[in-house]
DSSP file (Angstrom, degrees, kcal/mol; ACC not computed):
  #  RESIDUE AA STRUCTURE BP1 BP2  ACC     N-H-->O    O-->H-N    N-H-->O    O-->H-N    TCO  KAPPA ALPHA  PHI   PSI    X-CA   Y-CA   Z-CA
    1    1 A X              0   0    0      0, 0.0     2,-0.0     0, 0.0     5,-0.0   0.000 360.0 360.0 360.0 137.2   15.6   12.0   20.9
    2    2 A X     >  -     0   0    0      1,-0.1     4,-1.7     4,-0.0     3,-0.2  -0.362 360.0-112.2 -84.9 164.1   18.3   12.7   18.5
    3    3 A X  H  > S+     0   0    0      1,-0.2     4,-1.7     2,-0.2     5,-0.2   0.850 113.6  57.4 -67.8 -34.4   17.7   13.0   14.7
    4    4 A X  H  > S+     0   0    0      1,-0.2     4,-1.5     2,-0.2    -1,-0.2   0.921 106.7  47.5 -59.1 -43.7   19.7    9.9   13.8
    5    5 A X  H  > S+     0   0    0      1,-0.2     4,-2.1     2,-0.2    -1,-0.2   0.868 108.4  56.1 -64.8 -39.4   17.6    7.7   16.1
    6    6 A X  H  X S+     0   0    0     -4,-1.7     4,-2.6     1,-0.2    -1,-0.2   0.840 102.3  57.2 -64.3 -33.4   14.4    9.3   14.5
    7    7 A X  H  X S+     0   0    0     -4,-1.7     4,-2.4     2,-0.2    -1,-0.2   0.920 109.2  45.4 -66.0 -42.8   15.7    8.2   11.0
    8    8 A X  H  X S+     0   0    0     -4,-1.5     4,-2.7     2,-0.2    -2,-0.2   0.886 112.2  49.7 -65.8 -38.3   15.9    4.6   12.1
    9    9 A X  H  X S+     0   0    0     -4,-2.1     4,-2.6     2,-0.2    -2,-0.2   0.919 112.3  47.8 -63.8 -45.0   12.5    4.8   13.8
   10   10 A X  H  X S+     0   0    0     -4,-2.6     4,-2.3     2,-0.2    -2,-0.2   0.928 112.9  49.2 -69.4 -40.8   10.9    6.3   10.6
   11   11 A X  H  X S+     0   0    0     -4,-2.4     4,-2.6     1,-0.2     5,-0.2   0.949 110.7  49.6 -61.7 -48.5   12.6    3.7    8.4
   12   12 A X  H  X S+     0   0    0     -4,-2.7     4,-2.4     1,-0.2    -1,-0.2   0.909 110.2  51.5 -59.7 -42.1   11.4    0.8   10.6
   13   13 A X  H  X S+     0   0    0     -4,-2.6     4,-2.5     2,-0.2     5,-0.2   0.945 110.1  47.9 -58.3 -46.7    7.9    2.2   10.6
   14   14 A X  H  X S+     0   0    0     -4,-2.3     4,-2.2     1,-0.2    -2,-0.2   0.909 113.2  47.0 -64.3 -42.8    7.8    2.4    6.8
   15   15 A X  H  X S+     0   0    0     -4,-2.6     4,-2.0     1,-0.2    -1,-0.2   0.904 113.7  49.0 -71.3 -35.7    9.1   -1.1    6.3
   16   16 A X  H  X S+     0   0    0     -4,-2.4     4,-2.4    -5,-0.2    -2,-0.2   0.913 112.2  47.8 -63.3 -46.2    6.7   -2.4    9.0
   17   17 A X  H  X S+     0   0    0     -4,-2.5     4,-2.7     2,-0.2     5,-0.3   0.857 111.4  51.3 -60.5 -40.5    3.7   -0.6    7.3
   18   18 A X  H  X S+     0   0    0     -4,-2.2     4,-2.1    -5,-0.2    -2,-0.2   0.920 113.4  44.8 -70.9 -39.2    4.8   -1.9    3.9
   19   19 A X  H  X S+     0   0    0     -4,-2.0     4,-2.8     2,-0.2     5,-0.2   0.905 113.1  51.0 -68.9 -43.7    5.0   -5.5    5.2
   20   20 A X  H  X S+     0   0    0     -4,-2.4     4,-3.2    -5,-0.2    -2,-0.2   0.943 113.2  44.2 -58.5 -48.4    1.6   -5.1    7.1
   21   21 A X  H  X S+     0   0    0     -4,-2.7     4,-2.7     2,-0.2     5,-0.3   0.904 110.4  55.3 -70.7 -36.8   -0.2   -3.9    4.0
   22   22 A X  H  X S+     0   0    0     -4,-2.1     4,-2.9    -5,-0.3     5,-0.2   0.955 110.6  45.3 -48.8 -52.2    1.4   -6.5    1.8
   23   23 A X  H  X S+     0   0    0     -4,-2.8     4,-1.5     1,-0.2    -2,-0.2   0.964 113.6  50.2 -59.8 -50.5    0.1   -9.2    4.2
   24   24 A X  H  <>S+     0   0    0     -4,-3.2     5,-1.9    -5,-0.2     6,-0.2   0.892 112.1  45.9 -59.5 -37.7   -3.4   -7.6    4.4
   25   25 A X  I ><>S+     0   0    0     -4,-2.7     3,-1.7     1,-0.2     5,-1.7   0.931 113.1  50.2 -71.2 -43.9   -3.7   -7.3    0.6
   26   26 A X  I 3<5S+     0   0    0     -4,-2.9    -1,-0.2    -5,-0.3    -2,-0.2   0.755 107.4  54.9 -62.6 -21.6   -2.5  -10.8    0.0
   27   27 A X  I 3<5S-     0   0    0     -4,-1.5    -1,-0.3    -5,-0.2    -2,-0.2   0.240 139.2 -60.9 -98.4  13.4   -4.9  -12.1    2.6
   28   28 A X  I <>5S+     0   0    0     -3,-1.7     4,-0.9    -5,-0.1     3,-0.5   0.306 108.2 100.9 130.5  -9.3   -8.0  -10.6    0.9
   29   29 A X  I  ><S+     0   0    0     -5,-1.9     4,-3.4     1,-0.2    -4,-0.2   0.783  76.1  70.8 -71.6 -23.0   -7.8   -6.8    0.8
   30   30 A X  H  ><S+     0   0    0     -5,-1.7     4,-2.0     1,-0.2    -1,-0.2   0.819  95.9  51.8 -66.5 -28.1   -6.8   -7.1   -2.9
   31   31 A X  H  > S+     0   0    0     -3,-0.5     4,-2.2    -6,-0.3    -1,-0.2   0.903 113.2  45.3 -73.3 -40.7  -10.4   -8.2   -3.7
   32   32 A X  H  X S+     0   0    0     -4,-0.9     4,-2.3     2,-0.2    -2,-0.2   0.898 112.9  50.1 -71.1 -38.9  -11.8   -5.2   -1.9
   33   33 A X  H  X S+     0   0    0     -4,-3.4     4,-1.3     2,-0.2    -2,-0.2   0.902 110.5  48.6 -62.8 -40.1   -9.3   -2.9   -3.5
   34   34 A X  H  X S+     0   0    0     -4,-2.0     4,-2.4     1,-0.2    -2,-0.2   0.900 110.7  52.8 -69.7 -41.9  -10.2   -4.2   -7.0
   35   35 A X  H  X S+     0   0    0     -4,-2.2     4,-2.6     1,-0.2    -2,-0.2   0.899 109.2  49.4 -61.8 -37.7  -13.9   -3.8   -6.2
   36   36 A X  H  X S+     0   0    0     -4,-2.3     4,-1.6     2,-0.2    -1,-0.2   0.811 108.7  51.7 -66.1 -30.8  -13.2   -0.2   -5.2
   37   37 A X  H  X>S+     0   0    0     -4,-1.3     5,-2.0     2,-0.2     4,-1.0   0.933 114.3  44.0 -69.1 -47.7  -11.3    0.4   -8.4
   38   38 A X  H  <5S+     0   0    0     -4,-2.4     3,-0.2     1,-0.2    -2,-0.2   0.906 114.5  47.6 -66.6 -43.4  -14.3   -1.0  -10.4
   39   39 A X  H  <5S+     0   0    0     -4,-2.6    -1,-0.2     1,-0.2    -2,-0.2   0.845 119.8  39.6 -73.8 -30.4  -17.1    0.9   -8.5
   40   40 A X  H  <5S-     0   0    0     -4,-1.6    -1,-0.2    -5,-0.2    -2,-0.2   0.511 104.6-131.2 -96.6  -5.1  -15.2    4.2   -8.7
   41   41 A X  T  <5 +     0   0    0     -4,-1.0     2,-0.3    -3,-0.2    -3,-0.2   0.918  62.9 132.5  61.9  41.9  -14.0    3.5  -12.3
   42   42 A X      < -     0   0    0     -5,-2.0    -1,-0.2    -6,-0.2    -2,-0.1  -0.836  57.1-113.6-129.4 167.1  -10.4    4.4  -11.3
   43   43 A X     >  -     0   0    0     -2,-0.3     4,-2.1    -3,-0.1     5,-0.2  -0.308  39.9 -99.1 -87.7 176.3   -6.9    2.8  -11.8
   44   44 A X  H  > S+     0   0    0      1,-0.2     4,-2.5     2,-0.2     5,-0.2   0.922 125.5  51.7 -61.8 -44.3   -4.8    1.4   -9.0
   45   45 A X  H  > S+     0   0    0      1,-0.2     4,-1.5     2,-0.2    -1,-0.2   0.858 107.7  50.2 -56.8 -39.6   -2.8    4.6   -8.9
   46   46 A X  H  > S+     0   0    0      2,-0.2     4,-2.5     1,-0.2    -1,-0.2   0.904 112.1  47.2 -68.1 -41.9   -5.9    6.8   -8.7
   47   47 A X  H  X S+     0   0    0     -4,-2.1     4,-2.2     1,-0.2    -2,-0.2   0.903 110.4  53.7 -74.0 -39.7   -7.4    4.7   -5.7
   48   48 A X  H  <>S+     0   0    0     -4,-2.5     5,-2.5     1,-0.2    -1,-0.2   0.853 112.2  44.4 -62.5 -34.2   -3.9    4.8   -4.0
   49   49 A X  H ><5S+     0   0    0     -4,-1.5     3,-1.3     3,-0.2    -2,-0.2   0.883 112.2  52.1 -69.5 -47.8   -4.0    8.6   -4.3
   50   50 A X  H 3<5S+     0   0    0     -4,-2.5    -2,-0.2     1,-0.3    -1,-0.2   0.841 110.7  46.6 -63.0 -32.3   -7.6    8.7   -3.2
   51   51 A X  T 3<5S-     0   0    0     -4,-2.2    -1,-0.3    -5,-0.1    -2,-0.2   0.438 109.2-127.3 -82.8  -8.5   -6.7    6.6   -0.1
   52   52 A X  T < 5 -     0   0    0     -3,-1.3     2,-0.3     1,-0.2    -3,-0.2   0.878  41.7-180.0  57.9  42.8   -3.7    8.9    0.5
   53   53 A X      < -     0   0    0     -5,-2.5    -1,-0.2    -6,-0.1     5,-0.1  -0.576  37.0 -95.2 -74.1 131.8   -1.3    5.9    0.7
   54   54 A X    >>  -     0   0    0     -2,-0.3     3,-1.7     1,-0.1     4,-0.9  -0.174  25.9-124.9 -51.4 133.4    2.2    6.8    1.3
   55   55 A X  H >> S+     0   0    0      1,-0.3     3,-1.0     2,-0.2     4,-0.6   0.845 108.0  59.1 -43.3 -48.8    4.4    7.2   -1.8
   56   56 A X  H 34 S+     0   0    0      1,-0.3     4,-0.3     2,-0.2    -1,-0.3   0.747 109.4  45.4 -63.9 -26.3    7.1    4.7   -0.5
   57   57 A X  H <> S+     0   0    0     -3,-1.7     4,-2.2     1,-0.1    -1,-0.3   0.679  89.8  86.0 -92.5 -15.0    4.4    1.8   -0.2
   58   58 A X  H <X S+     0   0    0     -3,-1.0     4,-3.1    -4,-0.9     5,-0.3   0.880  83.4  54.3 -59.1 -45.7    2.7    2.4   -3.6
   59   59 A X  H  X S+     0   0    0     -4,-0.6     4,-2.1     1,-0.2    -1,-0.2   0.932 110.9  45.4 -60.3 -43.4    5.0    0.2   -5.7
   60   60 A X  H  > S+     0   0    0     -4,-0.3     4,-2.2    -3,-0.2    -1,-0.2   0.936 115.0  47.1 -64.5 -49.4    4.6   -2.9   -3.6
   61   61 A X  H  X S+     0   0    0     -4,-2.2     4,-2.1     1,-0.2    -1,-0.2   0.920 109.6  54.6 -55.8 -46.5    0.9   -2.5   -3.4
   62   62 A X  H  X S+     0   0    0     -4,-3.1     4,-1.9     1,-0.2    -1,-0.2   0.856 108.2  47.4 -47.3 -46.6    0.7   -1.9   -7.0
   63   63 A X  H  X S+     0   0    0     -4,-2.1     4,-1.7    -5,-0.3    -1,-0.2   0.914 111.7  50.8 -71.2 -39.7    2.5   -5.1   -7.8
   64   64 A X  H  X S+     0   0    0     -4,-2.2     4,-1.7     1,-0.2    -2,-0.2   0.863 109.5  50.7 -66.2 -33.7    0.3   -7.2   -5.4
   65   65 A X  H  X S+     0   0    0     -4,-2.1     4,-1.5    -5,-0.2    -1,-0.2   0.913 109.7  49.7 -72.3 -39.3   -2.9   -5.7   -6.9
   66   66 A X  H  X S+     0   0    0     -4,-1.9     4,-0.6     1,-0.2    -2,-0.2   0.819 109.4  52.7 -65.2 -30.4   -1.8   -6.6  -10.4
   67   67 A X  H  < S+     0   0    0     -4,-1.7     3,-0.4     1,-0.2    -1,-0.2   0.872 111.7  45.6 -69.2 -36.1   -1.0  -10.2   -9.3
   68   68 A X  H  < S+     0   0    0     -4,-1.7    -2,-0.2     1,-0.2    -1,-0.2   0.745 102.5  64.4 -77.3 -21.1   -4.4  -10.6   -7.8
   69   69 A X  H  <        0   0    0     -4,-1.5    -1,-0.2     1,-0.2    -2,-0.2   0.768 360.0 360.0 -73.8 -23.9   -6.2   -9.1  -10.9
   70   70 A X     <        0   0    0     -4,-0.6    -1,-0.2    -3,-0.4    -2,-0.1   0.517 360.0 360.0 -68.3 360.0   -4.9  -12.1  -13.1
C-alpha cells in the first residue's frame, strides 16, 4: 500500500474512533468516566492520560465529559 492511501486510512480510522467514543460517552460512558475521576481523585486530562487515549480524541472527549458533569 502506498503512503498516500495509508494517510487516508489513518485519517478515517481516527475520525471513526472519535465518533465511536463520542457516541459511547454520550450513551452512558460519561457516568463511568466521571466515577473513575472521583474514585481516583483525578482530572479529566489525568484520566485520559491514564487510559492512554489518543491526543487527537481528547478535546472531543473532554468537552463531552464537561457537558455531562453539569
